[in-house]
C-alpha positions in Angstrom: 36.2 7.0 -26.8 34.3 9.4 -24.6 31.4 9.4 -27.1 31.2 5.6 -27.0 31.2 5.6 -23.2 28.6 8.4 -23.1 26.4 6.6 -25.6 26.8 3.3 -23.7 25.8 4.9 -20.5 22.8 6.6 -22.1 21.6 3.3 -23.6 22.1 1.6 -20.3 20.1 4.3 -18.5 17.3 4.2 -21.1 17.1 0.4 -20.9 16.8 0.6 -17.2 13.8 3.0 -17.2 10.5 1.3 -17.2 7.3 0.3 -15.4 6.7 -3.0 -13.7 3.2 -4.1 -12.8 3.1 -6.5 -9.9 0.3 -8.0 -7.7 0.0 -6.3 -4.3 -1.4 -8.7 -1.7 -2.1 -8.3 2.0 0.1 -10.3 4.5 -0.6 -9.9 8.2 2.3 -8.2 10.1 1.0 -9.6 13.4 -1.0 -12.7 14.2 -4.7 -11.6 13.8 -6.9 -12.1 16.8 -9.8 -14.2 15.7 -13.3 -12.7 16.2 -16.1 -15.3 16.3 -18.8 -13.1 14.6 -18.6 -12.2 11.0 -20.5 -9.0 10.6 -18.4 -6.5 8.5 -18.3 -6.0 4.8 -16.2 -3.5 2.8 -18.2 -0.5 1.6 -16.6 2.2 -0.6 -12.9 2.7 -1.1 -11.8 6.2 -2.2 -8.4 7.2 -3.4 -7.5 10.7 -2.2 -3.7 10.3 -2.6 -1.8 13.4 -3.6 1.1 11.3 -5.1 -0.4 8.9 -7.6 -3.7 10.7 -8.2 -2.8 11.0 -11.9 -2.3 7.2 -12.2 -4.5 4.9 -10.1 -2.1 2.0 -10.6 1.0 3.8 -9.4 2.6 2.7 -6.1 6.2 3.9 -6.3 9.3 5.0 -8.1 13.0 4.3 -7.9 15.0 7.4 -8.7 18.6 8.2 -9.3 20.7 10.5 -7.2 19.3 13.5 -9.1 15.7 12.5 -8.5 15.1 11.3 -12.1 12.7 8.4 -12.2 14.4 5.2 -13.3 11.8 2.5 -12.5 8.2 2.6 -11.6 6.2 0.2 -9.5 2.5 -0.2 -10.4 -0.1 -2.5 -9.1 -1.8 -4.9 -11.5 -5.2 -3.4 -10.4 -6.0 0.2 -9.3 -4.9 1.2 -5.8 -8.5 1.2 -4.6 -8.9 -2.5 -5.6 -5.6 -3.3 -3.9 -6.7 -1.7 -0.7 -10.3 -3.2 -1.0 -8.8 -6.7 -1.3 -6.3 -6.1 1.5 -9.0 -5.0 3.9 -11.2 -7.9 2.8 -8.4 -10.4 3.5 -7.6 -8.7 6.8 -11.2 -8.9 7.9 -11.4 -12.6 6.8 -8.2 -13.4 8.7 -9.9 -12.1 11.9 -13.2 -13.8 11.3 -15.0 -10.5 10.9 -15.9 -10.6 7.2 -19.6 -11.2 6.6 -20.2 -13.0 3.3 -23.9 -11.8 3.3 -26.1 -9.5 5.2 -23.4 -7.6 7.1 -24.4 -5.5 10.2 -21.6 -3.0 9.5 -19.9 -1.5 6.4 -16.3 -0.4 6.5 -15.6 2.6 4.2 -11.9 3.3 3.5 -10.2 6.4 2.3 -6.7 6.1 1.0 -4.9 9.3 2.1 -1.4 8.1 1.2 0.0 4.9 -0.2 3.4 5.1 -1.9 6.9 3.8 -1.9 10.0 5.5 -3.2 13.7 5.0 -3.4 16.6 7.4 -3.8 19.2 5.5 -1.9 17.1 3.9 0.8 13.6 2.5 0.3 10.7 4.4 2.0 7.0 3.6 2.1 4.0 5.3 3.7 0.4 4.0 4.0 -2.2 6.2 5.6 -5.9 5.2 5.7 -9.0 6.6 7.3 -11.9 4.2 7.9 -15.4 4.8 8.8 -17.4 2.0 10.3 -21.2 2.4 9.7 -24.2 0.4 10.4 -26.0 -1.1 7.3 -28.3 1.9 7.4 -25.2 4.3 7.1 -25.2 5.5 10.7 -21.5 6.2 11.6 -20.2 4.1 14.5 -16.5 4.7 14.4 -13.9 6.8 12.5 -10.3 5.8 12.8 -7.1 7.0 11.0 -3.8 5.2 10.9 -0.4 5.9 9.3 2.5 3.5 8.9 5.9 4.5 7.7 9.0 2.3 7.0 12.5 2.9 5.8 14.6 0.0 4.5 18.0 -0.6 3.0 21.3 1.1 3.5 22.5 4.6 2.7 25.6 3.1 1.2 24.5 0.6 -1.4 24.9 -0.3 -5.0 21.3 -1.3 -5.4 19.9 2.1 -6.2 19.0 4.0 -9.3 19.1 1.7 -12.3 20.3 -1.1 -10.0 17.4 -0.7 -7.6 15.0 -3.6 -7.1 11.4 -3.1 -7.9 10.7 -6.3 -5.9 12.3 -4.8 -2.8 10.3 -1.7 -3.3 7.1 -3.8 -3.6 8.0 -5.6 -0.4 8.3 -2.5 1.7 5.1 -1.1 0.2 3.2 -4.2 1.0 4.6 -4.5 4.5 3.7 -0.8 5.3 0.2 -1.2 3.9 -0.4 -4.4 5.9 0.9 -2.7 9.0 -1.5 0.2 8.7 -4.4 -2.1 8.1 -3.5 -4.3 11.1 -3.2 -1.3 13.4 -6.7 -0.1 12.4 -8.4 -3.4 12.7 -6.7 -4.4 16.0 -7.6 -1.1 17.8 -9.6 -1.9 20.9 -12.1 0.7 19.9 -12.7 -1.1 16.6 -13.6 -4.3 18.4 -15.7 -2.4 20.9 -17.7 -0.8 18.1 -18.7 -4.2 16.7 -20.7 -5.1 19.8 
């Protein structure tokens, strides 16, 4: 009887392990203030994450109580493309995105972008941006970090029962929050004049 139970639990555990690829799209966390002059384009996006450096698609992991990975969340495109598209959408939402002949380039460095769950879901997004003129003269450098914790310490939706969709939700919300904070800084708007 114990063998059957142990084998059943092992099969359940192995069946629950896996990787889910999902789209990761920007959604504003605040109502973007419209700027009437489109003059910024996205330049380079560099991934300097410590966690995830071995897999550019990796966003997060759901782990059991012992720290063993049970489910992985990956983006459907590399993290650099996720962040590039998110900044593009955020600039467009503010009316700053220049379709052609931009006056400024926004270069982004991904310092951290991950989401993990042991019992509660946690996500961190940290970006450093450098705004340069089209001739590569630096105008502004800004760094922003967003961190969120969600869920309850006492829950049944952890480990193999953890939701990859919920992990994705907190990752996207945190990424969007960090982007919104950078683009809505008064010094960012002042640098565009």
